[in-house]
C-alpha positions as CSV (number, residue, x, y, z in Angstrom):
1,M,22.5,-3.8,2.2
2,F,20.1,-5.3,-0.4
3,R,19.0,-8.9,-0.6
4,R,17.0,-9.6,-3.7
5,R,14.2,-12.2,-3.6
6,Q,11.2,-13.2,-5.6
7,K,8.1,-12.3,-3.7
8,S,5.9,-15.1,-2.2
9,E,2.2,-15.3,-2.1
10,D,0.6,-13.8,1.0
11,A,-3.1,-14.0,1.9
12,V,-3.4,-10.4,3.1
13,E,-1.5,-8.8,0.2
14,Q,-3.3,-10.9,-2.4
15,L,-6.6,-9.6,-1.1
16,A,-5.3,-6.0,-1.4
17,D,-4.0,-6.6,-4.9
18,D,-7.2,-8.2,-6.0
19,A,-9.0,-5.0,-4.9
20,I,-6.6,-2.8,-6.8
21,S,-6.9,-4.9,-10.0
22,A,-10.7,-5.1,-9.9
23,D,-12.7,-3.6,-12.7
24,E,-14.2,-0.1,-12.2
25,T,-17.7,-0.4,-10.5
26,A,-18.7,3.2,-10.0
27,D,-21.7,3.0,-12.3
28,D,-23.0,-0.1,-10.6
29,V,-22.7,1.3,-7.2
30,E,-24.3,4.6,-8.1
31,G,-27.2,2.8,-9.8
32,S,-27.8,0.6,-6.8
33,A,-27.8,3.7,-4.5
34,E,-30.4,5.4,-6.6
35,S,-32.7,2.4,-6.7
36,E,-32.9,2.1,-3.0
37,N,-34.4,4.4,-0.4
38,V,-31.2,5.4,1.2
39,T,-30.9,8.7,3.1
40,E,-27.2,8.6,3.7
41,L,-24.4,6.9,1.9
42,D,-21.7,5.0,3.7
43,P,-18.2,6.6,3.1
44,A,-17.1,3.4,1.4
45,D,-19.8,3.7,-1.2
46,R,-18.8,7.2,-2.3
47,V,-17.1,6.4,-5.6
48,G,-16.4,8.6,-8.6
49,L,-15.7,11.6,-6.5
50,P,-12.7,14.0,-7.0
51,P,-9.7,13.4,-4.9
52,A,-9.9,14.9,-1.4
53,P,-7.6,17.8,-0.5
54,R,-4.2,16.8,0.9
55,P,-3.0,19.8,3.0
56,D,-0.5,17.6,4.9
57,G,0.5,15.2,2.2
58,P,1.2,12.7,0.7
59,W,2.6,14.9,-2.0
60,D,2.9,14.9,-5.7
61,H,6.4,15.6,-7.1
62,S,5.2,18.9,-8.6
63,E,3.9,20.2,-5.3
64,L,7.3,20.6,-3.5
65,E,10.2,22.8,-4.3
66,N,12.8,20.3,-3.2
67,P,11.0,16.9,-3.1
68,E,14.2,14.8,-3.0
69,E,15.5,16.5,0.2
70,G,15.6,14.2,3.1
71,R,14.0,11.3,1.1
72,V,15.3,8.1,-0.4
73,D,14.8,8.2,-4.2
74,L,13.0,5.0,-5.4
75,G,12.0,6.5,-8.7
76,G,8.2,6.4,-8.5
77,L,8.3,7.1,-4.7
78,L,10.5,9.4,-2.6
79,V,10.4,7.9,0.9
80,P,11.3,10.0,3.9
81,G,14.4,8.8,5.8
82,V,13.9,7.9,9.5
83,E,16.7,7.3,12.0
84,G,17.2,3.5,12.5
85,M,14.8,2.5,9.7
86,E,15.2,-0.4,7.3
87,L,13.8,0.1,3.8
88,R,13.0,-3.0,1.9
89,V,11.8,-3.2,-1.7
90,E,9.5,-5.9,-3.0
91,V,10.0,-7.5,-6.4
92,A,7.4,-8.9,-8.9
93,G,9.2,-10.5,-11.8
94,D,11.8,-7.9,-12.9
95,A,9.9,-4.9,-11.5
96,I,10.1,-3.3,-8.1
97,V,6.5,-2.5,-7.1
98,A,6.5,-1.7,-3.4
99,A,8.7,-0.4,-0.5
100,T,8.4,-1.4,3.1
101,L,9.8,0.7,5.9
102,V,10.6,-1.3,9.0
103,L,11.1,0.6,12.3
104,G,11.5,-1.6,15.4
105,N,8.5,-4.0,15.6
106,S,6.4,-2.0,13.2
107,A,6.3,-1.5,9.5
108,I,4.5,0.3,6.7
109,Q,4.4,-1.0,3.1
110,L,3.9,1.7,0.4
111,Q,2.7,1.1,-3.1
112,A,1.6,3.6,-5.7
113,F,-0.8,3.1,-8.6
114,A,-2.0,5.2,-11.6
115,A,-5.5,6.6,-11.2
116,P,-8.1,8.5,-13.2
117,K,-7.4,12.2,-13.6
118,S,-10.7,13.5,-12.2
119,E,-11.8,11.0,-9.6
120,G,-10.4,9.2,-6.6
121,I,-10.5,5.4,-6.1
122,W,-9.7,4.9,-2.4
123,G,-13.4,4.6,-1.4
124,E,-14.0,1.9,-4.0
125,V,-10.7,0.1,-3.2
126,R,-11.4,0.2,0.5
127,E,-14.8,-1.5,0.0
128,E,-13.2,-4.1,-2.2
129,I,-10.5,-4.9,0.3
130,A,-13.0,-5.2,3.1
131,N,-15.3,-7.5,1.1
132,G,-12.3,-9.7,0.2
133,I,-11.2,-10.0,3.9
134,T,-14.7,-10.8,5.2
135,S,-15.2,-13.4,2.5
136,Q,-12.2,-15.2,3.8
137,G,-13.5,-15.1,7.4
138,G,-11.6,-12.1,8.6
139,L,-12.9,-9.1,10.5
140,V,-12.9,-5.5,9.2
141,E,-13.7,-2.2,10.9
142,E,-13.8,1.0,9.0
143,E,-12.6,4.1,10.9
144,E,-11.9,7.7,10.3
145,G,-8.6,8.9,11.7
146,S,-5.7,11.3,11.2
147,L,-5.1,9.8,7.7
148,G,-8.8,9.9,6.8
149,W,-10.9,6.8,6.3
150,H,-9.0,3.5,6.7
151,L,-9.5,-0.2,7.5
152,R,-8.5,-2.0,10.6
153,A,-8.5,-5.7,9.9
154,Q,-7.9,-9.1,11.4
155,V,-6.9,-11.2,8.4
156,P,-6.7,-15.0,8.5
157,V,-3.2,-16.3,7.7
158,Q,-1.4,-19.6,7.9
159,L,1.3,-19.6,10.6
160,P,4.7,-21.1,10.0
161,D,3.7,-24.3,11.9
162,G,0.8,-24.8,9.5
163,T,-2.0,-23.7,11.9
164,Q,-4.4,-20.8,11.3
165,G,-4.0,-17.5,12.9
166,V,-4.8,-13.8,12.3
167,Q,-2.7,-10.9,11.4
168,L,-3.7,-7.4,12.6
169,V,-3.1,-4.7,9.9
170,R,-4.3,-1.3,8.9
171,F,-5.0,-0.3,5.3
172,V,-4.6,3.4,4.6
173,G,-4.9,5.2,1.3
174,C,-4.8,8.6,-0.4
175,D,-5.9,9.8,-3.8
176,G,-3.6,12.3,-5.6
177,P,-3.4,13.8,-9.1
178,R,-3.5,10.8,-11.4
179,W,-2.2,8.5,-8.7
180,F,-3.3,6.5,-5.7
181,L,-1.0,5.7,-2.7
182,R,-1.8,2.7,-0.5
183,G,-0.1,2.0,2.8
184,V,-0.3,-1.3,4.9
185,I,0.6,-0.8,8.5
186,S,1.6,-3.9,10.4
187,G,3.3,-5.0,13.6
188,Q,3.0,-3.1,16.9
189,A,1.7,0.0,15.2
190,A,-1.3,-1.9,13.9
191,V,-2.2,-3.0,17.4
192,Q,-1.4,0.1,19.4
193,P,-2.5,3.3,17.6
194,E,-0.2,5.4,19.8
195,M,2.8,3.6,18.3
196,A,1.7,4.5,14.7
197,G,2.6,8.2,14.7
198,I,6.0,7.9,13.0
199,L,4.7,5.6,10.3
200,E,1.7,7.8,9.7
201,Q,4.1,10.7,9.2
202,V,6.1,8.6,6.8
203,F,2.9,8.1,4.8
204,R,2.1,11.8,4.8
205,Q,5.6,12.8,3.8
206,T,6.0,10.3,0.9
207,V,6.2,11.9,-2.5
208,V,4.7,10.2,-5.6
209,V,6.4,10.6,-8.9
210,R,3.7,9.6,-11.4
211,G,5.5,10.8,-14.6
212,E,3.8,11.8,-17.8
213,S,3.8,8.4,-19.6
214,P,0.3,7.1,-20.3
215,M,-0.8,4.5,-17.8
216,A,-4.1,2.6,-17.3
217,P,-5.9,3.3,-14.0
218,R,-4.7,0.9,-11.3
219,D,-1.4,0.0,-13.0
220,P,1.4,0.0,-10.5
221,I,3.9,2.8,-10.6
222,V,7.2,0.9,-10.9
223,L,10.0,1.8,-8.5
224,K,13.8,1.5,-8.8
225,L,16.8,1.0,-6.6
226,P,18.8,4.0,-5.4
227,E,21.9,4.6,-7.4
228,D,24.2,3.7,-4.5
229,A,22.4,0.5,-3.6
230,Q,24.3,-2.7,-3.3
231,M,22.6,-6.0,-4.4
232,V,23.6,-9.3,-2.9
233,A,22.1,-12.8,-3.4
234,D,19.3,-13.7,-1.0
235,G,20.0,-16.7,1.1
236,G,16.4,-17.0,2.4
237,G,15.1,-19.1,-0.5
238,A,11.8,-17.4,-0.7
239,A,9.4,-19.1,-3.1
240,A,8.4,-17.4,-6.3
241,A,4.8,-16.3,-6.7
242,G,2.5,-18.9,-8.0
243,E,0.0,-19.1,-10.9
244,G,-3.1,-17.0,-10.4
245,E,-1.1,-14.1,-8.9
246,S,-2.6,-10.6,-9.5
247,R,-1.2,-8.8,-12.5
248,F,-0.3,-6.1,-10.1
249,G,2.2,-8.4,-8.5
250,G,1.8,-6.9,-5.0
251,A,4.6,-7.7,-2.5
252,A,4.3,-10.2,0.3
253,L,2.8,-8.4,3.3
254,D,5.1,-9.8,6.0
255,P,7.5,-6.8,6.5
256,F,9.9,-8.8,8.7
257,A,10.8,-11.3,6.0
258,R,14.1,-10.4,4.5
259,G,13.9,-8.8,1.1
260,P,16.1,-6.4,-0.8
261,E,17.0,-4.0,1.9
262,I,18.4,-0.6,2.7
263,T,19.5,0.1,6.3
264,E,19.3,3.8,6.9
265,V,21.6,5.0,9.7
266,R,21.4,8.6,10.7
């Protein structure tokens, strides 16, 4: 079942989208590193490098013999099906720009972007996300795990009763051939790493369909609804995004808010 809504502003997702839409800063970072007496670069400062190998995924559409097999076709993304999952798509204007897979009390939001052909952007984006969160009073820890370098963050958010709280999330990313895939893990899987295995596997097994059309680096790869999807009016009354929204129109982070939705039963 699908419920269509206009996405609302969310502090965490706005920070991530601001990072995605920031101007390229590789030259500035490299010049700064050369001017200082630095013996070792932090991984977050390694920009302008070729994409790292992806022996276990995520995959480009051209790398698999049958990429659609066992996956939900969202156009720009082919998302693996998991028993009992709910797959929600997030809307910015008339475009679908993200998909969120909810499994129990955990979720992962997936969003793909165009990227330069010869260099990865995850190191740069990761640093920008971290700077944005800390500037808002949040806490960020960079770690290297099974999905490579990622961010574990405590992000300030406004709770439904108007008080301030924090949301625990993990930002993961992967550079591919002319694309970049970002994942935001939230819920129980963000708090207890042992619960994140299935969602990490979803990230690895996601297929990106970049297409051959010219796209500017960091433009979102637009998604579509599956052909057999049924749309119904949303009764939740979610507010439309306000002025000042990033041009990338990232979806609201809260994965448990009802959006357009597929319930996959296997």
